[in-house]
C-alpha positions as CSV (number, residue, x, y, z in Angstrom):
1,M,-9.1,-35.8,-150.0
2,T,-8.6,-39.3,-148.6
3,Q,-8.8,-39.6,-144.9
4,P,-6.6,-41.8,-142.8
5,P,-8.2,-44.8,-141.2
6,P,-10.2,-45.1,-138.0
7,P,-10.3,-45.1,-135.0
8,P,-9.2,-41.5,-134.2
9,N,-6.7,-40.5,-131.6
10,Q,-5.8,-43.9,-130.4
11,P,-3.4,-43.6,-127.5
12,P,-0.5,-46.0,-127.2
13,N,-0.6,-49.4,-125.4
14,Q,-4.3,-50.0,-125.8
15,P,-5.4,-53.4,-124.5
16,P,-6.4,-56.1,-127.0
17,P,-10.0,-56.2,-128.2
18,G,-12.6,-58.2,-126.4
19,G,-16.0,-58.1,-124.9
20,F,-18.8,-57.2,-127.2
21,G,-18.2,-59.6,-130.1
22,A,-14.4,-59.0,-129.9
23,P,-14.4,-57.2,-133.3
24,T,-11.4,-56.4,-135.4
25,P,-9.0,-54.3,-133.4
26,P,-8.5,-50.7,-134.6
27,S,-5.4,-49.8,-136.5
28,G,-3.4,-46.6,-137.2
29,P,-2.2,-43.8,-135.0
30,G,-5.1,-41.5,-135.3
31,Y,-7.0,-39.3,-137.7
32,G,-5.3,-36.7,-139.8
33,Y,-2.3,-34.5,-139.5
34,P,0.3,-34.5,-138.1
35,H,0.4,-38.3,-138.3
36,A,1.8,-39.9,-141.5
37,P,-0.9,-39.8,-144.3
38,Q,-2.1,-43.1,-145.4
39,P,-3.8,-44.3,-148.6
40,P,-7.6,-44.5,-148.8
41,Q,-9.7,-47.4,-147.3
42,T,-11.9,-48.2,-150.3
43,P,-11.4,-51.9,-151.0
44,P,-10.8,-53.3,-154.5
45,P,-13.9,-54.6,-156.2
46,A,-14.9,-58.3,-155.8
47,Q,-15.7,-58.4,-159.5
48,P,-13.2,-57.7,-162.3
49,P,-12.5,-54.0,-162.5
50,G,-14.9,-51.9,-164.5
51,Y,-15.3,-48.4,-165.6
52,G,-14.0,-45.8,-163.2
53,Y,-11.0,-44.1,-161.7
54,P,-7.7,-45.9,-162.7
55,Q,-5.3,-44.1,-160.3
56,A,-4.1,-46.0,-157.3
57,P,-4.3,-44.6,-153.8
58,G,-1.3,-42.7,-152.7
59,P,0.1,-40.2,-150.2
60,Y,-0.7,-36.6,-149.8
61,P,1.1,-34.2,-152.1
62,P,2.8,-31.1,-150.7
63,P,0.2,-28.3,-150.0
64,Q,-0.5,-25.6,-152.4
65,P,-0.4,-21.8,-151.7
66,G,-4.2,-21.4,-151.3
67,Y,-7.7,-22.3,-152.4
68,G,-8.1,-22.9,-156.1
69,Y,-4.6,-23.9,-156.9
70,P,-4.5,-27.3,-158.6
71,T,-2.6,-30.1,-157.0
72,A,0.5,-31.1,-159.0
73,P,0.2,-34.4,-160.8
74,M,1.7,-37.3,-159.1
75,Q,2.2,-40.7,-160.6
76,Q,1.2,-43.6,-158.4
77,P,2.1,-47.2,-158.6
78,P,-0.9,-49.6,-158.9
79,Q,-2.1,-51.1,-155.7
80,P,-2.7,-54.9,-155.9
81,M,-5.6,-56.6,-154.1
82,P,-4.6,-58.1,-150.8
83,P,-5.3,-61.8,-150.8
84,H,-6.5,-61.8,-147.2
85,S,-7.4,-59.4,-144.5
86,G,-7.6,-59.0,-140.7
87,A,-5.3,-60.4,-138.1
88,G,-4.3,-63.8,-139.4
89,G,-5.5,-62.9,-142.9
90,G,-9.2,-63.2,-142.8
91,G,-12.6,-61.8,-141.7
92,K,-13.6,-58.3,-142.7
93,L,-11.1,-56.4,-144.8
94,S,-9.4,-54.5,-142.1
95,T,-8.1,-51.0,-142.5
96,Q,-4.6,-52.1,-141.8
97,M,-4.5,-54.7,-144.6
98,R,-6.2,-52.3,-147.0
99,I,-3.4,-49.8,-146.7
100,I,-0.3,-51.9,-145.9
101,I,0.7,-52.5,-149.5
102,A,0.9,-48.8,-150.3
103,A,2.4,-47.7,-147.0
104,A,6.0,-48.0,-148.0
105,V,5.5,-45.8,-151.0
106,A,3.6,-43.3,-148.8
107,V,6.4,-43.1,-146.3
108,V,9.0,-42.2,-149.0
109,L,6.8,-39.6,-150.6
110,I,5.5,-37.7,-147.7
111,V,8.8,-36.5,-146.5
112,G,8.7,-32.7,-146.4
113,A,4.9,-32.5,-146.7
114,G,3.5,-29.5,-144.8
115,I,0.3,-29.1,-142.8
116,W,-2.8,-27.2,-143.8
117,Y,-6.2,-27.2,-142.1
118,A,-9.5,-25.5,-142.2
119,G,-8.6,-23.4,-139.2
120,S,-6.1,-21.5,-141.3
121,K,-6.4,-17.7,-141.0
122,D,-6.9,-17.5,-144.8
123,D,-9.9,-19.9,-144.7
124,P,-13.2,-17.9,-145.4
125,A,-15.0,-20.4,-143.2
126,N,-13.3,-18.7,-140.2
127,D,-16.0,-16.1,-140.4
128,A,-18.6,-18.7,-140.7
129,K,-22.0,-18.8,-139.1
130,G,-23.0,-22.0,-137.4
131,S,-21.6,-24.3,-134.8
132,T,-18.5,-23.9,-132.8
133,G,-17.6,-27.5,-132.3
134,T,-20.1,-28.8,-129.7
135,S,-23.5,-30.2,-130.8
136,E,-26.6,-28.8,-129.3
137,S,-28.2,-31.2,-126.8
138,G,-31.2,-33.2,-127.8
139,G,-34.3,-31.1,-128.4
140,Q,-32.3,-27.9,-128.9
141,G,-31.2,-26.3,-132.1
142,T,-33.3,-25.1,-135.1
143,T,-35.1,-27.2,-137.7
144,G,-34.0,-25.9,-141.0
145,G,-36.9,-23.5,-141.6
146,N,-34.6,-20.9,-143.1
147,A,-32.9,-23.3,-145.5
148,P,-34.1,-23.4,-149.1
149,G,-34.9,-27.1,-148.7
150,G,-37.3,-26.4,-145.8
151,S,-37.5,-28.2,-142.5
152,G,-36.2,-31.7,-142.0
153,K,-38.1,-34.7,-140.7
154,E,-35.5,-36.0,-138.3
155,K,-36.1,-34.8,-134.7
156,P,-34.2,-35.8,-131.6
157,S,-35.7,-38.2,-129.1
158,A,-36.1,-37.1,-125.5
159,N,-33.0,-39.1,-124.7
160,T,-30.3,-39.1,-127.4
161,K,-28.2,-41.7,-125.7
162,A,-28.4,-44.8,-127.8
163,K,-28.2,-48.5,-127.0
164,V,-27.3,-51.4,-129.2
165,A,-30.5,-52.7,-130.8
166,F,-29.0,-55.8,-132.6
167,Q,-26.0,-57.2,-134.4
168,L,-26.1,-59.3,-137.6
169,P,-23.3,-62.0,-137.6
170,L,-20.8,-62.1,-140.4
171,P,-21.7,-64.9,-142.8
172,K,-19.2,-67.6,-143.5
173,V,-17.6,-67.4,-146.9
174,T,-14.5,-68.9,-148.7
175,D,-13.4,-65.8,-150.6
176,I,-13.8,-62.1,-150.9
177,T,-17.6,-61.5,-151.0
178,N,-19.6,-58.4,-152.1
179,V,-22.6,-57.6,-149.9
180,T,-23.3,-54.1,-151.2
181,G,-26.8,-52.8,-150.3
182,S,-28.5,-51.4,-147.2
183,W,-32.0,-49.8,-147.1
184,T,-34.6,-49.0,-144.5
185,T,-38.4,-49.0,-144.5
186,D,-40.8,-48.1,-141.7
187,K,-40.6,-51.7,-140.5
188,A,-37.5,-53.3,-141.8
189,Y,-33.7,-52.9,-142.2
190,V,-32.9,-54.6,-145.5
191,K,-29.4,-56.0,-146.2
192,T,-27.8,-58.1,-148.8
193,G,-26.4,-61.4,-147.7
194,I,-25.1,-64.6,-149.2
195,E,-27.0,-65.2,-152.4
196,S,-29.9,-63.4,-150.8
197,V,-31.5,-60.2,-149.7
198,V,-33.0,-60.2,-146.1
199,G,-35.4,-57.9,-144.4
200,Y,-34.9,-57.6,-140.6
201,D,-37.3,-56.3,-138.1
202,I,-36.1,-52.7,-137.7
203,A,-36.3,-52.8,-133.9
204,K,-35.3,-56.4,-133.1
205,G,-33.2,-57.6,-136.0
206,T,-35.1,-60.8,-136.4
207,P,-35.7,-61.8,-140.1
208,L,-39.0,-60.7,-141.5
209,W,-38.4,-62.2,-145.0
210,T,-35.6,-63.7,-147.1
211,T,-35.3,-63.4,-150.9
212,A,-33.1,-66.2,-152.3
213,L,-31.1,-65.4,-155.4
214,P,-29.3,-67.8,-157.8
215,G,-26.0,-66.0,-157.2
216,Q,-24.3,-63.3,-155.2
217,V,-25.3,-59.7,-155.4
218,C,-22.8,-57.6,-157.3
219,A,-24.2,-54.1,-157.1
220,A,-27.2,-52.3,-155.6
221,S,-29.0,-49.0,-156.1
222,R,-28.7,-46.4,-153.3
223,H,-32.0,-45.0,-154.5
224,V,-35.5,-46.2,-153.6
225,K,-38.8,-45.3,-155.2
226,D,-42.2,-46.5,-153.8
227,N,-40.3,-48.9,-151.5
228,R,-38.7,-50.5,-154.5
229,T,-35.1,-50.7,-155.5
230,A,-32.8,-52.5,-157.9
231,I,-29.9,-55.0,-157.7
232,V,-27.4,-56.7,-160.0
233,F,-26.5,-60.3,-159.2
234,E,-24.8,-63.4,-160.6
235,A,-26.8,-66.0,-162.6
236,A,-25.3,-69.0,-160.7
237,K,-23.6,-70.0,-157.6
238,R,-19.8,-69.6,-157.3
239,V,-17.6,-72.6,-157.9
240,P,-14.0,-72.9,-156.6
241,P,-11.4,-72.0,-157.6
242,K,-12.9,-69.3,-159.8
243,N,-15.2,-68.1,-157.0
244,F,-17.1,-65.6,-159.1
245,Q,-19.7,-65.5,-161.9
246,P,-20.5,-62.8,-164.4
247,C,-22.8,-60.1,-163.1
248,T,-25.5,-60.4,-165.8
249,E,-28.8,-60.4,-163.9
250,V,-30.7,-57.2,-163.0
251,G,-33.8,-57.3,-160.8
252,A,-36.2,-55.1,-158.9
253,I,-37.1,-55.9,-155.3
254,D,-40.0,-54.8,-153.1
255,L,-38.5,-53.7,-149.8
256,T,-41.8,-54.1,-148.0
257,T,-42.5,-57.8,-148.9
258,G,-39.1,-58.9,-150.2
259,K,-40.6,-60.0,-153.5
260,L,-38.3,-60.1,-156.5
261,L,-40.6,-58.2,-158.9
262,W,-38.7,-59.1,-162.0
263,R,-35.4,-60.4,-163.3
264,K,-33.8,-59.4,-166.7
265,S,-30.7,-59.7,-168.7
266,V,-29.6,-58.5,-172.2
267,A,-27.2,-59.7,-174.8
268,S,-23.7,-58.2,-175.0
269,P,-23.2,-55.9,-178.0
270,D,-19.9,-57.6,-178.7
271,S,-21.2,-61.2,-178.7
272,G,-24.8,-62.3,-179.2
273,D,-24.1,-65.6,-177.4
274,E,-23.1,-63.9,-174.1
275,K,-25.0,-61.8,-171.7
276,A,-23.8,-58.3,-170.9
277,S,-22.2,-57.8,-167.5
278,F,-22.9,-54.8,-165.3
279,D,-20.8,-53.1,-162.6
280,E,-23.5,-50.9,-161.0
281,V,-27.2,-50.1,-161.1
282,T,-29.4,-47.2,-160.1
283,V,-33.0,-46.1,-160.0
284,G,-33.8,-42.7,-161.5
285,A,-37.2,-41.3,-162.1
286,G,-38.9,-44.7,-162.2
287,T,-36.3,-46.3,-164.4
288,V,-33.7,-49.0,-163.5
289,A,-30.5,-48.4,-165.4
290,A,-27.4,-50.6,-165.2
291,G,-24.0,-49.8,-166.6
292,G,-20.6,-51.4,-167.2
293,L,-17.9,-52.1,-169.8
294,D,-20.5,-53.7,-172.1
295,G,-22.6,-50.5,-172.1
296,G,-25.8,-49.6,-170.5
297,A,-29.4,-51.0,-170.3
298,A,-32.6,-49.9,-168.7
299,W,-36.0,-51.2,-167.6
300,D,-39.2,-49.8,-166.2
301,L,-39.0,-50.2,-162.4
302,A,-42.6,-51.2,-162.0
303,T,-43.0,-53.7,-164.9
304,G,-39.5,-54.7,-165.9
305,K,-40.2,-53.7,-169.5
306,E,-36.9,-53.2,-171.4
307,L,-36.4,-49.6,-172.4
308,W,-33.0,-49.8,-174.0
309,K,-30.0,-52.1,-174.2
310,P,-26.2,-51.8,-174.8
311,Q,-25.3,-50.7,-178.2
312,I,-22.3,-48.9,-179.9
313,D,-23.1,-45.9,-182.1
314,A,-21.2,-44.4,-185.0
315,E,-19.0,-42.4,-182.7
316,D,-18.2,-45.5,-180.7
317,C,-20.1,-44.2,-177.6
318,E,-21.0,-46.5,-174.7
319,D,-23.0,-45.7,-171.6
320,R,-20.7,-46.7,-168.8
321,G,-22.9,-45.9,-165.8
322,Y,-25.8,-43.8,-164.5
323,G,-26.7,-41.5,-161.7
324,G,-30.3,-41.8,-160.3
325,G,-32.7,-40.2,-157.9
326,E,-35.0,-37.5,-159.1
327,A,-33.6,-37.7,-162.6
328,L,-31.5,-40.1,-164.7
329,V,-28.0,-39.0,-165.9
330,A,-25.6,-41.1,-168.0
331,A,-21.8,-41.0,-168.2
332,R,-21.1,-41.9,-171.8
333,L,-17.6,-42.6,-173.0
334,C,-17.0,-41.9,-176.7
335,G,-14.1,-42.3,-179.2
336,S,-11.0,-44.4,-179.2
337,L,-8.8,-45.3,-176.3
338,D,-6.2,-42.7,-177.5
339,N,-8.7,-40.0,-178.3
340,G,-11.7,-40.6,-176.0
341,Y,-14.0,-38.1,-174.4
342,L,-16.7,-38.3,-171.8
343,L,-20.2,-36.9,-172.1
344,I,-22.5,-36.2,-169.1
345,Q,-26.1,-36.5,-170.4
346,N,-29.4,-35.9,-168.7
347,L,-31.7,-38.6,-170.2
348,D,-35.4,-39.0,-170.8
349,P,-35.8,-41.9,-168.4
350,K,-38.3,-43.7,-170.6
351,T,-36.4,-43.6,-173.9
352,G,-32.8,-42.9,-173.0
353,A,-32.7,-40.0,-175.4
354,P,-30.4,-37.2,-174.2
355,L,-32.2,-34.1,-173.0
356,S,-28.9,-32.2,-172.6
357,S,-25.3,-33.0,-172.9
358,Y,-22.0,-31.6,-171.4
359,K,-18.6,-32.6,-172.7
360,M,-16.1,-33.1,-169.9
361,P,-12.6,-31.6,-170.3
362,A,-10.1,-33.3,-172.5
363,G,-8.4,-36.3,-170.9
364,V,-11.3,-36.9,-168.4
365,E,-12.6,-40.4,-169.0
366,D,-13.9,-41.0,-165.5
367,A,-16.5,-39.1,-163.5
368,G,-18.7,-39.6,-160.5
369,I,-22.2,-38.3,-160.5
370,V,-22.8,-36.7,-157.1
371,S,-26.4,-35.5,-157.8
372,T,-28.7,-35.5,-160.8
373,K,-31.0,-32.6,-159.8
374,P,-29.2,-30.3,-159.5
375,L,-26.6,-31.9,-161.7
376,V,-23.2,-32.1,-160.0
377,V,-20.3,-34.2,-161.2
378,A,-16.9,-34.9,-159.7
379,A,-13.8,-35.7,-161.7
380,D,-10.0,-35.8,-161.4
381,V,-8.9,-33.4,-164.1
382,G,-5.5,-34.2,-165.4
383,D,-4.9,-36.6,-162.5
384,T,-4.1,-33.6,-160.3
385,A,-5.8,-34.8,-157.2
386,G,-2.8,-37.0,-156.5
387,D,-4.3,-38.7,-153.4
388,G,-6.5,-41.5,-154.9
389,S,-9.7,-39.6,-154.0
390,G,-10.8,-39.3,-157.7
391,I,-11.7,-35.7,-157.2
392,S,-9.9,-32.5,-158.2
393,D,-12.9,-30.6,-159.2
394,F,-16.7,-30.5,-159.0
395,F,-18.8,-29.5,-162.1
396,S,-22.1,-27.8,-161.5
397,I,-24.1,-28.3,-164.8
398,D,-27.5,-27.0,-165.9
399,E,-29.3,-30.2,-166.5
400,K,-31.8,-28.5,-168.9
401,T,-29.3,-26.9,-171.2
402,G,-26.1,-28.9,-170.6
403,K,-24.2,-25.7,-170.0
404,L,-21.5,-25.5,-167.3
405,K,-22.6,-23.2,-164.4
406,V,-19.3,-23.3,-162.6
407,K,-16.3,-25.5,-161.9
408,I,-15.4,-25.8,-158.2
409,A,-11.7,-26.6,-157.5
410,A,-11.6,-29.0,-154.5
411,D,-8.0,-29.0,-153.2
412,A,-7.1,-32.5,-152.1
413,E,-5.1,-31.1,-149.3
414,R,-8.2,-29.4,-147.9
415,Y,-11.3,-31.5,-148.6
416,A,-12.1,-35.2,-147.9
417,A,-14.8,-36.2,-150.3
418,E,-14.1,-39.3,-152.4
419,C,-15.2,-41.2,-155.4
420,D,-14.4,-44.9,-155.6
421,S,-12.1,-46.2,-158.3
422,T,-14.8,-48.0,-160.3
423,G,-18.2,-46.9,-161.3
424,V,-20.2,-43.7,-161.8
425,E,-22.5,-43.3,-158.8
426,V,-19.8,-44.1,-156.3
427,C,-19.0,-40.8,-154.6
428,H,-19.4,-40.5,-150.8
429,R,-18.8,-38.1,-147.9
430,V,-20.4,-35.4,-150.1
431,V,-24.0,-34.3,-150.5
432,V,-26.0,-31.7,-152.4
433,G,-28.8,-29.5,-151.2
434,N,-30.0,-25.9,-150.8
435,N,-28.1,-25.2,-154.1
436,R,-24.9,-26.0,-152.2
437,L,-22.3,-28.6,-152.2
438,Y,-21.5,-29.9,-148.7
439,L,-18.2,-31.7,-148.0
440,P,-15.9,-32.4,-145.1
441,T,-12.4,-30.9,-144.7
442,E,-9.4,-33.1,-144.1
443,D,-8.6,-33.9,-140.5
444,H,-6.2,-31.5,-138.8
445,E,-5.0,-30.7,-135.4
446,G,-7.6,-29.6,-132.8
447,G,-7.2,-28.1,-129.4
448,G,-6.6,-31.2,-127.2
449,E,-3.7,-33.4,-126.6
450,Y,-4.9,-35.9,-129.2
451,G,-7.2,-33.3,-130.7
452,D,-7.6,-34.1,-134.4
453,T,-10.8,-32.7,-135.9
454,N,-12.4,-31.4,-139.0
455,E,-15.4,-29.5,-140.4
456,I,-18.2,-29.6,-142.9
457,V,-18.2,-26.6,-145.3
458,S,-20.1,-25.7,-148.4
459,F,-19.8,-24.1,-151.9
460,D,-22.5,-22.2,-153.8
461,L,-23.4,-24.2,-156.9
462,T,-24.2,-21.0,-158.9
463,T,-21.1,-18.9,-158.1
464,G,-18.7,-21.7,-157.2
465,K,-17.5,-19.7,-154.2
466,P,-17.1,-21.1,-150.7
467,T,-19.8,-19.9,-148.3
468,T,-19.5,-19.0,-144.7
469,D,-21.1,-22.3,-143.6
470,K,-19.0,-24.3,-141.2
471,A,-19.9,-27.0,-138.8
472,D,-17.1,-28.1,-136.5
473,A,-16.9,-31.7,-135.5
474,G,-15.4,-30.8,-132.1
475,D,-12.1,-31.9,-130.6
476,R,-11.2,-35.5,-131.4
477,Y,-14.2,-36.1,-133.6
478,S,-14.2,-36.2,-137.4
479,M,-17.5,-35.7,-139.3
480,F,-18.9,-36.2,-142.8
481,P,-22.4,-35.8,-144.4
482,L,-24.6,-38.8,-144.9
483,R,-27.6,-37.3,-146.7
484,M,-30.0,-34.3,-146.9
485,D,-33.1,-34.1,-144.7
486,G,-35.1,-31.4,-146.3
487,G,-32.9,-28.4,-145.9
488,N,-30.8,-30.0,-143.2
489,I,-27.7,-32.1,-143.4
490,I,-27.5,-35.4,-141.6
491,A,-23.9,-36.1,-140.6
492,Y,-22.0,-38.9,-138.8
493,K,-19.2,-38.1,-136.3
494,K,-16.5,-40.7,-136.1
495,P,-15.6,-41.0,-132.4
496,P,-12.3,-40.8,-130.5
497,Y,-10.9,-43.9,-128.9
498,D,-12.9,-43.4,-125.7
499,A,-16.3,-42.4,-127.0
500,G,-19.1,-43.6,-129.3
501,G,-20.0,-42.1,-132.6
502,Q,-22.7,-39.5,-133.1
503,V,-25.3,-38.5,-135.6
504,V,-26.2,-34.8,-135.8
505,S,-28.6,-32.7,-137.9
506,I,-27.0,-29.5,-139.2
507,D,-29.5,-26.7,-139.9
508,G,-29.2,-25.7,-143.5
509,G,-30.1,-22.1,-142.6
510,T,-28.1,-21.4,-139.5
511,F,-25.7,-24.3,-139.6
512,K,-26.3,-25.0,-135.9
513,Q,-26.0,-28.6,-134.9
514,T,-28.7,-30.7,-133.1
515,L,-27.6,-34.0,-131.6
516,L,-29.8,-36.9,-132.8
517,L,-28.0,-39.9,-131.4
518,E,-24.8,-40.8,-129.5
519,N,-23.5,-44.3,-129.2
520,P,-22.4,-45.9,-126.0
521,S,-18.8,-45.3,-124.8
522,D,-18.3,-48.8,-123.4
523,K,-15.2,-50.4,-124.7
524,A,-16.8,-53.5,-126.2
525,V,-19.4,-51.3,-128.1
526,R,-16.7,-48.9,-129.2
527,D,-14.6,-51.7,-130.5
528,A,-17.6,-53.1,-132.5
529,E,-18.3,-49.7,-134.0
530,S,-14.7,-49.0,-134.9
531,S,-14.3,-52.5,-136.5
532,F,-16.1,-51.1,-139.5
533,V,-14.2,-49.0,-142.0
534,L,-16.4,-46.1,-141.3
535,D,-15.3,-43.8,-144.1
536,S,-16.7,-46.4,-146.7
537,A,-19.2,-48.4,-144.6
538,E,-22.9,-48.3,-145.4
539,I,-24.2,-45.9,-142.7
540,R,-28.0,-45.3,-142.6
541,Y,-29.9,-43.1,-140.1
542,T,-33.6,-42.8,-139.8
543,D,-36.0,-41.9,-136.9
544,G,-33.6,-42.4,-134.0
545,R,-32.0,-45.6,-135.5
546,L,-28.5,-45.9,-136.8
547,F,-27.3,-48.8,-138.9
548,I,-23.7,-49.5,-139.9
549,A,-22.9,-52.3,-142.3
550,D,-20.1,-53.9,-144.3
551,N,-20.1,-54.0,-148.1
552,L,-17.2,-56.4,-148.6
553,F,-15.6,-59.1,-146.4
554,D,-13.3,-62.1,-146.7
555,A,-13.0,-65.6,-145.4
556,P,-11.9,-65.9,-141.7
557,S,-8.4,-67.2,-141.2
558,G,-6.1,-67.8,-138.3
559,T,-6.9,-65.9,-135.1
560,S,-9.6,-63.9,-136.8
561,S,-11.9,-67.0,-136.7
562,D,-11.8,-66.7,-132.9
563,R,-13.2,-63.1,-133.0
564,K,-16.9,-62.3,-133.4
565,E,-17.4,-59.9,-136.3
566,Y,-20.5,-58.3,-137.7
567,L,-22.2,-57.9,-141.0
568,A,-24.2,-55.0,-139.5
569,I,-24.9,-53.4,-136.2
570,S,-27.9,-51.2,-135.1
571,F,-28.1,-48.5,-132.5
572,T,-31.3,-46.9,-131.3
573,T,-32.6,-44.1,-129.1
574,R,-36.1,-45.6,-129.2
């Protein structure tokens, strides 16, 4: 499922980067087959590894005979963390440095691998309704009225050609630094920084407010309720040579004013003298829940009142993480290391009591919560994905009863969703809406000379069967879903070497595409856009504005210090 790194379809002998900030030069021969597959781009965590997927990224396994056949297990060697990144060893963690360590293994194992793509004559999506590869121009296309989720709010501007609104410079650091967290309000783009969270004017990029923190942010909720969200951060500043502190502090922040509403911590169940550490945090149904190796804890979002804290029960169960949004769902690991099992539990958000429970298949100790309502979970059953994506199957679960509705086999040779190697709410390039699971196919050959492309397709969450939905990215583009907008899917299209990226709205009823935004094709702007690892970057779109941000970067070193790099960049049609 893992996609090769950007930018797509890079022709040989490109000139060196320059101009607009002279960002990190692109690396890699181009998206998808028939180029040599490469390992995923997700960087290793800045904090000590926590709960999640243990397998290391690896090459694509040989294709299987058809949909539903499980991928054969493949043992992968562990991938160490690169000490530096970028040309000269610093700056943002470049795609090239994220993959170089595993490249030699990939080259050996890919020999003889075949080619499959969604255009196969056996693919049911060939009879699909929807787009044929070219987005509708601004103002055209339907608005999702036929989709179960209803019409979307995002409408195209009169002119969909975007311009650069602002760029946020990359902060200076001395080591790998986590800056996870990006949100938007009506007036602000909010981004984590160095021991701070900053609200920037949504149009100009000038700071509106800055919230100082005692230490660096470790994790941030992707969910917002009443313009409030949650973060996990270190209790003190980093001191060399250790350069990290335990992630013990949980807080709620008002995204309108920047006020830190409250700050809490709890004792570790293993030692009353130490605080519990957390790897991730979410907001679900008005509750802030944080999880990690020490177990889970929760507080009321509005007041900070403690609702529950880490504890080990008679069955040796620990909450390792949570999924938020409309509901609150826990991934609870129980039993011994040799005989453990994982429970997916829909919780009462105020008490933590399970409302329903589903036991994952034997041997599954890691799962990614894709959606809490409807409840959809991703897992790598029997380590059969074989590509480092963390997904071999999706589980559609009745959140009221805990009964499995259907298991959807997601062949890693075909589909390109991914769940990061640590955490529970860490899946991306996949969304749920209209009682369907939407995910991108792997890149494959298109119709042009450098014509790699892909599609977004869907599965019915009741039957588990693929639908006839198919949205084509178009030659030399590669697309993946960002979020739902009512019954519509908002998707980002990674550009070829000579064009800018696009944002489209895919009608949930007809699957026709409407172009919402297209970035400039000037080389300097293209280089800036492609300097981000787009498959894992924080990409936000709202009301004609696109924001692309980093979530991890390193200290500059060597020639990288001479290049301008960006923490975030904003494009607008307004």
